[in-house]
C-alpha positions, 0 to 999 in steps of 0.5 A: 411568395408564402402568401402565394402558397397561403392563398392557393391552399386556402381556395384548395379548402373552399373547394374541397369542401363545396364538393363535399357539400354538393355530395352530401346527399350520394354520401354512404356508408357501406356495410361488410360482413365480420368475416373475421367472427363466428356466427351461430346458434347459441342455444343448447340442442338436444340429440333426439326429437320425439316427434308425436300427434299427441304433442304437436303443439308443443315447442319443439325447438327455440333457436338463439344467436347474437347479432353478428357485426356490419360495421355499422349502425345499422338494424340486421334482420333475419330469416329461419331457413331450413333444409331436408339435404343438407347442403341448403342448394334446397333452403327453404326460409321458414320464419322470415323478418326476424328482428329478435334473436330468437325464433320456435319452430313447434312438433307440428313444424318438424312433422312436416317438415320429417314428411317433407323429408321422406319419413314416417312411422307406418310398419308397414312401409320401407321408409325410415322413421329417424333423420336429419333435419338443417337449420341455419339463420341468415342474417341480411341489413336492407331489404330481404333479397339484399346480399349484404348477409352473414349465414350461420353455421347450420345445426341439424337436428335428429327426429324420429316419430315412434311407431303409433300405440294401439290403444284399443280405442277406433281409427277414423279419418274424423272424429264424427260426422254432423247431419244437418237437414229438416230430415233430421229435426234435432238438428234441422238446416242450421248449424246451433244443433248438428247431430254428431255421429262418432266414429265407433270402429274403426272407418265406421261413424254411427250413433242413435238419430231420431228422423223425421219423414214430413213432405218437404221436410225430409232431407238433411246432408252428412257435413266433415267439419263442423259449420262448414257447409262447403265441407257436404256430402249428399246423396251422389256423394255416397251412392255415385262419386263412393260407391256406397250401397245406402238402405232402403229409407234413403233416397235423394231429395231430388231438391236442388244441392241432392241431399237424402231424402228420408223416406221411412217412419218416424223415430229414432234409429241406429244409423251407421256410416261402413267406410270400409264396406261402404253402406249406410244401414239404418238398425234398432236404436242402440241402448245409451248411456245416462238412463236407469234402464236400457228402454221402457216398455208400453202395454195396454189397449190404447198402445194396439201395436202390443195390447195388454200382453207381452208377445208384442213389445212397444219398448222405446230407447234411451237416447243419452242423458235419462231421455227416452224415445220411440215411434208410436203409435196411439188408439182413443177408442173408448175403453181401449185407450189405457196402457202403461210404462214398465221398466222390467219386460214381462214383471207387472210389478215394475209398471209406472201408471199416470200417479207415478209420473204426476206424483214426482213432477213431471209436466205431460202432454195433453193428449195423455190424462189418467183413466181412472180405471182400478190402477190409474193407466195413462189414458191416449185421449188425441187422434189415433196416429203414430206419434214421436213420444218424449219421457226426459226423465231429467227435465220432468217432461213427457210430451208427444210430436 
């Protein structure tokens, strides 16, 4: 009888062993959260987070936590969630697939969340400038959509947007506008040397710009982003879409892109784009920094618009960094082609003649020579006409274009 019982037990054990082996592929652990533990952030929090644009790239908060116990040896991943209303019915994952135990949000991130919460620092609105943004971390095993998860206790961050400080600096939507095109010869149609028109007043962009009116080479366009052709703003954008009053020296170029066309006299002008009054104007170039004088004066028979007197001044202006430039009409009539530069209006003693520049080591355009008159003035020996004259006191050159 004992022998029969032993054989029966042996057969039963073999059956159970085979059953385990046959079902081996379906064998698995079921992960379950540790409901007895407390899952929460482990870092310390500030009583208040001050959000400013100047610090937007700084770390706002570094969230840290311990890995919760799911009762199995399995990888645990995390996602950081935020809520604007606080109960997380509006929960949004701001950082996902975190394999470590920390996550960072920047001041810039917090500023965007504050905007979602309706906060702003505009004193002219009724919106609050401070409030709470809520965060929690979700731990899960498997895919992010799995329901085997644990949710931490939530943490409220009190954020404030301080009122803007008036620094006295001009305020524009952009730091500058960019000009690119053949009509702006210092730029041309490319991004290697674009001409910047900086913000110079509240909603106003202005600066000295050299324009040229050459057939088929007088077109240009404004751009809001350097290097981005798609940010272009052409003539119809300002004239029709935005309703600007535009200086008569500009027209629709009528090319494929309806660029601006410059139809004035070649030269350097003060270009102003006023986005408040919606006007684009050209005027005499403004004095710039980086020169010993605001302008140089040209007097003499070789500059017929001036002649040998001070009644009809011809000037070239400081364009910055030691460079003077401007359009000048010259004539090469025999015995009436001489002229001189002056640094002080009306002061004959401030004259700078040909030997002055030659001795200083300047490379002088071939259209000029020593007049060999009593004062060794400049003599213009080129073809009569209007040229763009540039005197570069840094690189020591005098050129005509």
